[in-house]
N, C-alpha and C positions, 0 to 999 in steps of 0.2 A: 504494500500500500504506500503510495507516494504522499508525502506531506507537502502542502503547497502554502506559501506565504505571499500575501498580496497587500497592497495599500490602495485606498481610495484617492490618495493624494498624488501618486505617481506610479507609472508602470515600471516593470523590470527594465533597467538600463536607461530609464527616463530621468528627466530633470526634477530634483526635489524643489518644491515651491519655496520661495524666499521666506515666507511666513514661518517656516519650520526651521529656520537657520538663525544664527546670531545677528543677521541683518534684518530680521523680522521679529516675531514673537518668541523664537527659540523654544517652540513646542514640539513634543514628540509627535511623529506621524501616526495617523490612524493605521492600525495593522489588523489583519484578520487572517485566519488560516483554516485549513481543512481539518477534519477529524484526525487526531493522531492514531497511530496503530494500537491495536489491542495490546494490553500490557503496559501502556504508558502510565507512569506514576507521577511524573512532573514534567514541566517544560522549562527550557532556558532560552532567553533571548539575549543576544549580544549584537551591538551595533558598533562597528569600527571603521576606520579609514586607514588603509595600508599605504596611502600616498603622501603621508606627512613627512616633512613639512612642505616638500615641493615634489609634485609628480615626476618632474624631470630627474630628480635625485632623491628618492624617498630614503629616509633614514630610520623610520619607526612606524609602528602601527599605533594610531591614536584611538583610544577607546572612548566611545561616546555614551554608551548605556550598557549596563550589565544587570540583568534580572534573572533570578532563579526561583525554583519551586513554584512556578505558575501552576495552578491546578490543571489536571488533564481535561477538565470540563470547560476550561476557559477557551474561547475561540476568537477573542479579539481584544485589542487595547484601543481605547478611544484616543483621538487627538488630544495631546496635552496630558496624557495619563501620568499621575503622580500618586503618592500614598493617600492623599485625601480625595482624589477623583480618578477613578478608572483603573486602579490597580487592585486586584483581588486581595482579600485579607490573607496574611501569611506569606506574601511574596517577599523573597529576599532581594536585597539590592547590593550589588558589588560596587567597588570604586571605579570611577571613570578616570581618564588621564588627567583631569583637573584635580584629582585627589578627593572627590566628593561623590556622593550617591546622586542618583537622578539622571535625567537626560540632559545632555549638552549637545546642541545642534551643530550642524556643519558651520565652520568658520575658517575656511582655508586662507592661509596667509598669501598664497600665490597659486595660480593654476587651477585646473579643473580636477577635482578629487572624486574618487569613487567611495561610496558609503555602503558597506556590506551589512545587511540585516540578516542575521542567522538565527534560525529557530531550531532547537534540538528537542526531541522527545526522548525522555530517559525512562529506564525501567525501575527507577528508584526515586525517592524524595531525598534530596541532599540534607545532610545533618545540620542542625542549628548551630553546631560548633564552628561552622565555617565563618560565622559572624558576617563581616563586611569584606569579602575577599576581593582581591584583584582579579582581573580576567584570567591571568595565567594560573592562579591558584584554583579558580573555579574549573577551568579546563582540565586540570589534573584530577580534581575530585570527580568529574563526570566522565572521564576518559573511557572506562570500561562499561559504561551504562547507556551509551547512545544507541537507540534502536531505529531512529529516523532523523532526518534533517531536511531543512528547506532553506533557501536563500533568496533574497530580494536585494538588488543593487540599485541605488539611486546615485545620480551625479549632481555636483554643484560646484560652481566657481567659474572663473574667467578662463577662456581658452587662450 
């Protein structure tokens, strides 16, 4: 069974609207996905930019949003989702590259960047002891538990 991730704000490979970036309202995009496979116990969403700081000479992956333990019954996140609006109870948040939790929208210093939205279906719920992990720590914790994945890519910035 294929897991599919979509947004009402942009198509795969398409332009992310400015309102969802640091040049606008800096709100998370609306996201929805298909039913995860049987045996899914939690979902993970990671949004990152592998083109930082300059797509012509990338030096790092910039993490924009790290969410884990989304319930398997969850099928969408509304635009601007945060702990008070749109995130289901019990969802864990990891640290983004700004060193804080929550969504940080595209804000490329130069060039046109790609923003990868990755959704993972896991066969487990990750332990609360993870606390507020970095993306790398989260990836290690979920490594042996991924049963499906989906990806949506948006672009933003000057050519």
